[in-house]
TILO-219442 format. One record per residue: x, y, z of N, C-alpha, C, O in turn. Coordinates in steps of 0.001 Angstrom, whole numbers, plus 500000, padded with zeros to 6 digits. Each point is the difference from the previous one (the first is absolute). Last residue first. Layout:
N
+--------+--------+--------+--------+--------+--------+--------+--------+--------+--------+--------+--------+
|     nx |     ny |     nz |    cax |    cay |    caz |     cx |     cy |     cz |     ox |     oy |     oz |
+--------+--------+--------+--------+--------+--------+--------+--------+--------+--------+--------+--------+
|      X |      Y |      Z |      X |      Y |      Z |      X |      Y |      Z |      X |      Y |      Z |
...
+--------+--------+--------+--------+--------+--------+--------+--------+--------+--------+--------+--------+
// end
This chain:
131
+--------+--------+--------+--------+--------+--------+--------+--------+--------+--------+--------+--------+
|     nx |     ny |     nz |    cax |    cay |    caz |     cx |     cy |     cz |     ox |     oy |     oz |
+--------+--------+--------+--------+--------+--------+--------+--------+--------+--------+--------+--------+
| 506308 | 506888 | 521039 | 500104 | 501466 | 500063 | 499917 | 500441 | 501431 | 500066 | 501196 | 500282 |
| 499568 | 494199 | 497696 | 501249 | 500438 | 500605 | 500175 | 501509 | 500018 | 501128 | 500483 | 500103 |
| 495017 | 497090 | 498045 | 500313 | 499277 | 501227 | 501232 | 500506 | 500726 | 500156 | 499767 | 501198 |
| 498524 | 501971 | 494520 | 499034 | 500376 | 501019 | 500357 | 499361 | 501345 | 499923 | 500649 | 501043 |
| 502652 | 498141 | 495206 | 500263 | 501403 | 500386 | 499053 | 500426 | 501120 | 500425 | 500644 | 500960 |
| 498809 | 495127 | 497151 | 501226 | 500000 | 500804 | 500312 | 501427 | 500482 | 500315 | 500207 | 501172 |
| 496063 | 499247 | 495864 | 499709 | 499374 | 501303 | 501217 | 500040 | 500920 | 499877 | 500297 | 501188 |
| 500663 | 501202 | 494388 | 499135 | 500932 | 500745 | 499697 | 499458 | 501377 | 500031 | 500739 | 500984 |
| 502307 | 496490 | 496041 | 500861 | 501079 | 500510 | 499195 | 501013 | 500804 | 500473 | 500512 | 501015 |
| 497294 | 496048 | 496697 | 500624 | 499473 | 501210 | 500937 | 501053 | 500605 | 500157 | 500061 | 501220 |
| 495970 | 501992 | 495914 | 501037 | 498999 | 499797 | 500523 | 499482 | 501337 | 499720 | 500558 | 501060 |
| 495906 | 502222 | 496241 | 500631 | 499733 | 501293 | 500971 | 498837 | 499777 | 499650 | 498986 | 499396 |
| 497696 | 505091 | 497487 | 500561 | 498658 | 500086 | 500613 | 499862 | 501380 | 500578 | 500952 | 500526 |
| 495286 | 502317 | 496938 | 501358 | 499889 | 500506 | 500489 | 498568 | 499904 | 499388 | 499153 | 499350 |
| 496435 | 502503 | 498874 | 500215 | 501045 | 501003 | 501433 | 499984 | 500526 | 500481 | 500996 | 500541 |
| 496242 | 497239 | 494968 | 501246 | 499844 | 500738 | 500201 | 501182 | 500937 | 499990 | 501152 | 499568 |
| 494997 | 497331 | 499024 | 501161 | 500729 | 499475 | 501229 | 499763 | 500880 | 499881 | 499823 | 501212 |
| 495560 | 498509 | 499698 | 500429 | 499482 | 498709 | 501230 | 500651 | 499401 | 500489 | 499550 | 498964 |
| 497771 | 501613 | 505415 | 498923 | 500195 | 499029 | 500444 | 499627 | 498591 | 499703 | 500707 | 499037 |
| 504294 | 498988 | 503606 | 498865 | 500655 | 500646 | 498978 | 500345 | 498919 | 500302 | 500712 | 499043 |
| 504494 | 496036 | 501968 | 498972 | 500488 | 499092 | 498855 | 500606 | 500806 | 499558 | 499445 | 501006 |
| 505953 | 498733 | 499155 | 498907 | 500499 | 500831 | 499007 | 500686 | 499062 | 500358 | 500913 | 499256 |
| 503663 | 494985 | 500066 | 499390 | 501270 | 499603 | 498841 | 500359 | 500934 | 499281 | 499123 | 500480 |
| 505053 | 497935 | 500882 | 498577 | 499856 | 499706 | 499477 | 501376 | 499577 | 500155 | 500975 | 500736 |
| 504852 | 495922 | 500213 | 499260 | 501240 | 499771 | 498550 | 499687 | 499667 | 499682 | 498940 | 499461 |
| 503463 | 497694 | 501560 | 500815 | 501099 | 500523 | 499346 | 501350 | 499754 | 500490 | 501030 | 500462 |
| 497985 | 493332 | 500203 | 499961 | 501241 | 499231 | 500951 | 501000 | 500638 | 500312 | 499915 | 501188 |
| 498289 | 495343 | 500047 | 501372 | 500366 | 499629 | 500025 | 501178 | 499036 | 500813 | 500048 | 499077 |
| 495334 | 497907 | 503335 | 500143 | 499860 | 498551 | 501402 | 500282 | 499476 | 500251 | 499893 | 498800 |
| 498425 | 500365 | 505916 | 499325 | 498795 | 499514 | 500270 | 499740 | 498520 | 500040 | 498847 | 499569 |
| 501641 | 505148 | 502515 | 500645 | 498803 | 500540 | 499401 | 498722 | 499433 | 500730 | 499073 | 499649 |
| 497296 | 505075 | 499159 | 501364 | 499895 | 499468 | 500693 | 498728 | 500476 | 500640 | 499303 | 499213 |
| 495099 | 501701 | 502536 | 499914 | 499656 | 498576 | 501391 | 499805 | 499413 | 500247 | 499037 | 499273 |
| 499491 | 502503 | 505183 | 499525 | 498613 | 499899 | 499948 | 499536 | 498547 | 500422 | 498886 | 499689 |
| 500590 | 505632 | 501117 | 501116 | 499141 | 500420 | 499604 | 498527 | 499895 | 500787 | 499179 | 499528 |
| 495843 | 503984 | 499656 | 501005 | 500018 | 498932 | 501161 | 499073 | 500343 | 500447 | 499224 | 499155 |
| 496310 | 501455 | 504148 | 499460 | 499201 | 498895 | 501013 | 499909 | 498870 | 500226 | 498923 | 499448 |
| 500879 | 503896 | 504069 | 500026 | 498611 | 500462 | 499479 | 499067 | 498926 | 500569 | 498931 | 499776 |
| 499170 | 505695 | 499646 | 501322 | 499490 | 499644 | 500181 | 498575 | 500518 | 500814 | 499245 | 499466 |
| 494213 | 502542 | 499282 | 501065 | 500171 | 500991 | 501336 | 499454 | 499515 | 500058 | 499135 | 499127 |
| 495715 | 503273 | 498014 | 500431 | 498698 | 500521 | 501183 | 500211 | 500937 | 500704 | 501005 | 499906 |
| 497325 | 502580 | 497530 | 499532 | 499812 | 501376 | 500342 | 498628 | 500575 | 499833 | 499778 | 501199 |
| 501213 | 501510 | 494193 | 500719 | 500861 | 500949 | 499603 | 499791 | 501459 | 500825 | 500186 | 500895 |
| 498706 | 495664 | 495760 | 499444 | 501351 | 500017 | 500725 | 500827 | 501062 | 500572 | 499443 | 500936 |
| 501171 | 496163 | 495857 | 499396 | 500374 | 501275 | 499468 | 501414 | 499857 | 500280 | 500687 | 499018 |
| 501014 | 494844 | 497429 | 500111 | 501406 | 500404 | 499394 | 500172 | 501387 | 499248 | 499150 | 500477 |
| 502876 | 496861 | 495779 | 499205 | 500269 | 501191 | 500219 | 501459 | 500370 | 501124 | 500496 | 499928 |
| 499610 | 498250 | 494956 | 500609 | 499876 | 501334 | 498977 | 500263 | 501107 | 499028 | 500734 | 499825 |
| 500919 | 498282 | 494921 | 498981 | 500096 | 501042 | 500574 | 499858 | 501411 | 499619 | 499096 | 500743 |
| 503986 | 499443 | 495860 | 498674 | 500551 | 499708 | 499096 | 500002 | 501228 | 500139 | 499173 | 500901 |
| 505312 | 501186 | 498157 | 499066 | 499160 | 500747 | 498638 | 500655 | 499846 | 499799 | 501144 | 500408 |
| 504114 | 499521 | 495780 | 499393 | 500453 | 501255 | 499196 | 498896 | 500679 | 499586 | 499029 | 499367 |
| 502718 | 500866 | 496222 | 500769 | 499549 | 501166 | 499349 | 500346 | 501337 | 500413 | 499492 | 501042 |
| 497831 | 501632 | 494507 | 500499 | 498639 | 499821 | 500745 | 499467 | 501221 | 500214 | 498793 | 500113 |
| 498040 | 505750 | 499424 | 498921 | 499035 | 500181 | 500435 | 498554 | 499868 | 499301 | 499100 | 500465 |
| 503679 | 504565 | 498573 | 499791 | 499824 | 501433 | 498946 | 498909 | 500264 | 500166 | 499171 | 500895 |
| 502368 | 500473 | 494449 | 499162 | 500985 | 500683 | 499846 | 499635 | 501468 | 500132 | 498838 | 500383 |
| 503916 | 500152 | 495649 | 498980 | 499489 | 500913 | 499247 | 501134 | 500681 | 500566 | 501048 | 500311 |
| 503062 | 499880 | 496611 | 498928 | 499276 | 499317 | 498895 | 499497 | 500926 | 498847 | 499908 | 499578 |
| 505314 | 502514 | 501630 | 499254 | 500851 | 499085 | 498831 | 499277 | 499333 | 499162 | 500643 | 499366 |
| 503748 | 497116 | 503724 | 499462 | 501178 | 500680 | 499160 | 500868 | 499073 | 499016 | 500601 | 500430 |
| 503332 | 495676 | 497783 | 498875 | 499581 | 500834 | 499352 | 501210 | 500655 | 498775 | 500122 | 500005 |
| 505150 | 500590 | 497546 | 498907 | 499630 | 499104 | 498762 | 499633 | 500797 | 498892 | 500409 | 499654 |
| 505136 | 500435 | 502664 | 499373 | 501220 | 499513 | 498816 | 499700 | 499089 | 498990 | 500702 | 500047 |
| 503161 | 495176 | 501831 | 499805 | 501163 | 500850 | 499219 | 501173 | 499460 | 498812 | 500131 | 500294 |
| 502840 | 495172 | 498204 | 498877 | 500721 | 499410 | 499739 | 501334 | 500700 | 499143 | 500760 | 499550 |
| 504121 | 495567 | 501522 | 500426 | 500814 | 498876 | 498888 | 500824 | 499373 | 500231 | 500662 | 498988 |
| 498672 | 494658 | 503577 | 500956 | 501075 | 500270 | 500338 | 500768 | 498732 | 499816 | 499505 | 498888 |
| 495348 | 498116 | 501894 | 501383 | 499609 | 499721 | 500918 | 501192 | 500208 | 499569 | 501149 | 499897 |
| 495896 | 498397 | 502974 | 500458 | 500325 | 498648 | 501426 | 499530 | 499798 | 500757 | 499827 | 500955 |
| 496755 | 500003 | 503213 | 499268 | 499175 | 499043 | 500442 | 500210 | 498565 | 499522 | 499311 | 499099 |
| 502183 | 503255 | 504584 | 500463 | 498618 | 500130 | 499308 | 499062 | 499019 | 500544 | 498953 | 499650 |
| 498099 | 505608 | 500647 | 501331 | 499880 | 499406 | 500500 | 498562 | 500044 | 500600 | 499520 | 499039 |
| 495304 | 501425 | 503079 | 499864 | 500179 | 498553 | 501345 | 499820 | 499314 | 500093 | 499320 | 498978 |
| 499841 | 500655 | 505705 | 499357 | 498791 | 499474 | 499870 | 500073 | 498481 | 500234 | 499012 | 499303 |
| 501299 | 504806 | 502916 | 501021 | 498951 | 500005 | 499446 | 498695 | 499450 | 500680 | 499301 | 499248 |
| 496323 | 504269 | 501317 | 500925 | 500257 | 498894 | 501082 | 498926 | 499930 | 500355 | 499541 | 498914 |
| 496650 | 500352 | 504693 | 499280 | 499687 | 498755 | 500923 | 500176 | 498796 | 499994 | 499184 | 499078 |
| 501670 | 502182 | 505062 | 499974 | 498535 | 499907 | 499261 | 499563 | 498742 | 500425 | 499055 | 499336 |
| 499632 | 505478 | 501842 | 501290 | 499608 | 499433 | 500083 | 498480 | 499866 | 500670 | 499494 | 499100 |
| 494468 | 502398 | 500692 | 501097 | 500098 | 500959 | 501301 | 499639 | 499298 | 499995 | 499474 | 498887 |
| 494633 | 502218 | 499906 | 501250 | 499426 | 499517 | 501062 | 500223 | 501057 | 500212 | 501121 | 500462 |
| 494003 | 498692 | 498923 | 501157 | 500537 | 500709 | 501226 | 499282 | 499454 | 499946 | 498808 | 499696 |
| 494424 | 502296 | 498770 | 501141 | 499136 | 500264 | 501056 | 500704 | 500823 | 499874 | 501170 | 500362 |
| 495852 | 500699 | 498371 | 499841 | 498708 | 499317 | 501157 | 499051 | 500268 | 499927 | 498814 | 499680 |
| 497365 | 506082 | 502032 | 501116 | 499103 | 500270 | 499713 | 498649 | 499343 | 499005 | 499346 | 500312 |
| 499016 | 505389 | 497751 | 499717 | 498916 | 500941 | 501236 | 499115 | 500163 | 500755 | 499791 | 499051 |
| 498791 | 503982 | 497810 | 499971 | 500477 | 501374 | 499749 | 498945 | 501062 | 500007 | 500312 | 501191 |
| 500444 | 498705 | 494082 | 498865 | 500915 | 500152 | 499834 | 500431 | 501458 | 498881 | 500136 | 500494 |
| 504477 | 496599 | 499705 | 499328 | 499998 | 498714 | 498730 | 500818 | 500195 | 499137 | 499629 | 500795 |
| 505975 | 499316 | 501979 | 498659 | 500542 | 499852 | 499490 | 499810 | 498576 | 500772 | 499958 | 499042 |
| 503165 | 498120 | 504787 | 499608 | 500068 | 498600 | 498541 | 500448 | 499923 | 499120 | 499410 | 500626 |
| 505223 | 501142 | 503060 | 498593 | 499665 | 499819 | 499665 | 500218 | 498529 | 500404 | 500991 | 499392 |
| 504457 | 497758 | 502961 | 499256 | 500971 | 499209 | 498573 | 499510 | 499847 | 499765 | 498838 | 499668 |
| 505036 | 500366 | 503634 | 498702 | 499562 | 499495 | 499359 | 501126 | 499206 | 500131 | 501174 | 500344 |
| 504026 | 499292 | 501981 | 500126 | 498603 | 499588 | 498723 | 499449 | 499391 | 499979 | 498860 | 499536 |
| 502970 | 506253 | 501405 | 498806 | 499182 | 500172 | 500259 | 498582 | 499497 | 500954 | 499755 | 499262 |
| 501397 | 505124 | 500764 | 500312 | 498953 | 500986 | 498765 | 499137 | 500317 | 499510 | 500004 | 501129 |
| 501907 | 502664 | 494098 | 499186 | 500112 | 501213 | 500322 | 498854 | 500962 | 500248 | 498876 | 499563 |
| 501705 | 501627 | 495986 | 499902 | 501392 | 500433 | 499168 | 500217 | 501267 | 499843 | 501135 | 500449 |
| 500943 | 494534 | 497434 | 501326 | 500623 | 500077 | 499927 | 501412 | 500584 | 500936 | 500453 | 500659 |
| 495089 | 497107 | 498489 | 500722 | 499440 | 501141 | 501383 | 500607 | 500154 | 500498 | 500140 | 501117 |
| 496871 | 501119 | 495157 | 499382 | 500481 | 501239 | 500741 | 499480 | 501224 | 500204 | 500738 | 500963 |
| 501137 | 497688 | 494778 | 500338 | 501420 | 500162 | 499438 | 500561 | 501304 | 500679 | 500755 | 500697 |
| 498147 | 494842 | 498119 | 501425 | 500072 | 500339 | 500421 | 501448 | 500243 | 500719 | 500291 | 500956 |
| 494951 | 498998 | 497450 | 500131 | 499557 | 501389 | 501446 | 500108 | 500451 | 500283 | 500508 | 501085 |
| 498830 | 500326 | 494425 | 499499 | 501103 | 500825 | 500120 | 499649 | 501473 | 500367 | 500848 | 500814 |
| 500657 | 495853 | 495998 | 501074 | 500994 | 500090 | 499563 | 501205 | 500834 | 500830 | 500612 | 500674 |
| 496118 | 495943 | 498147 | 500797 | 499698 | 501191 | 501158 | 500983 | 500162 | 500466 | 500235 | 501115 |
| 495088 | 501418 | 496337 | 501078 | 499032 | 499796 | 500793 | 499795 | 501291 | 500043 | 500874 | 500866 |
| 494558 | 500524 | 498610 | 501351 | 500556 | 500103 | 501016 | 498883 | 499832 | 499721 | 498846 | 500324 |
| 495467 | 500492 | 499897 | 500676 | 499975 | 498702 | 501370 | 500663 | 500006 | 500696 | 499985 | 498985 |
| 496402 | 499804 | 504957 | 500216 | 498642 | 499501 | 500816 | 499952 | 498715 | 500785 | 499073 | 499800 |
| 499997 | 505086 | 503481 | 498842 | 499461 | 499293 | 500351 | 498606 | 499468 | 501176 | 499680 | 499828 |
| 500759 | 503171 | 504715 | 500210 | 499713 | 498585 | 498692 | 499459 | 499423 | 499061 | 499681 | 500729 |
| 502772 | 503504 | 503927 | 499228 | 498949 | 499339 | 500444 | 499822 | 498554 | 500680 | 500847 | 499422 |
| 500573 | 501323 | 505850 | 500430 | 499987 | 498605 | 499312 | 498808 | 499343 | 500076 | 498874 | 500492 |
| 498317 | 504036 | 503936 | 500340 | 498700 | 499424 | 500404 | 500162 | 498541 | 499295 | 500631 | 499212 |
| 499820 | 502176 | 505451 | 500516 | 500321 | 498664 | 500521 | 498730 | 499353 | 501187 | 499684 | 500086 |
| 497206 | 500065 | 504331 | 498904 | 500528 | 499175 | 500437 | 500317 | 498571 | 499194 | 499913 | 499074 |
| 502166 | 496503 | 505131 | 500582 | 500984 | 499090 | 498894 | 500450 | 499062 | 499323 | 499178 | 499383 |
| 499748 | 498926 | 505748 | 500143 | 499692 | 498576 | 500714 | 501126 | 499257 | 500002 | 501151 | 500435 |
| 498610 | 498671 | 504387 | 501368 | 499604 | 499642 | 500220 | 499780 | 498511 | 501145 | 499850 | 499575 |
| 494626 | 501521 | 502582 | 501006 | 500670 | 500821 | 501426 | 499690 | 499555 | 500912 | 500777 | 500282 |
| 495101 | 497165 | 497841 | 500209 | 501358 | 499482 | 501061 | 500764 | 500786 | 500560 | 500972 | 499493 |
| 497878 | 494656 | 501831 | 500981 | 499973 | 498919 | 500309 | 501414 | 499509 | 501140 | 500297 | 499644 |
| 497109 | 499072 | 505422 | 499512 | 499802 | 498634 | 501133 | 500126 | 498982 | 500995 | 500690 | 500223 |
| 499188 | 497438 | 504993 | 500253 | 501209 | 499220 | 499542 | 499748 | 498566 | 500215 | 498913 | 499464 |
| 499874 | 497796 | 504160 | 498729 | 500607 | 499608 | 500164 | 501303 | 499230 | 499004 | 500622 | 499631 |
| 504584 | 496709 | 502384 | 499443 | 499259 | 498871 | 498706 | 500608 | 499487 | 499563 | 499672 | 498897 |
| 502595 | 502116 | 505008 | 500780 | 500268 | 498811 | 499412 | 499292 | 498779 | 500004 | 500572 | 498910 |
+--------+--------+--------+--------+--------+--------+--------+--------+--------+--------+--------+--------+
// end
């Protein structure tokens, strides 16, 4: 089971954002999609990832009462995790599980020939293990 390739379980239809997009766009995407992570692209290349935890950290660092103003003024690039670790479609789910456990990650972008091919999440691993 650990030797199954990532391409067998990854999500291929990845919702992405750009570094200069506003945080309000992220909020809108999370409200309308059952996701917890967004891959950040620049010229088609993966440059970051934003999780709900990243957003909470950003909000906690700001004074209260700024809600809507903050969402419309801050850019994704200001809160994202830069240069995320990536895997390739042929890497194994065992490797992904090891990386997630060692680093406390919940998602990893999947890149093929420098381009985003998908994303694998802890939910993908759990679903695979219990199908």
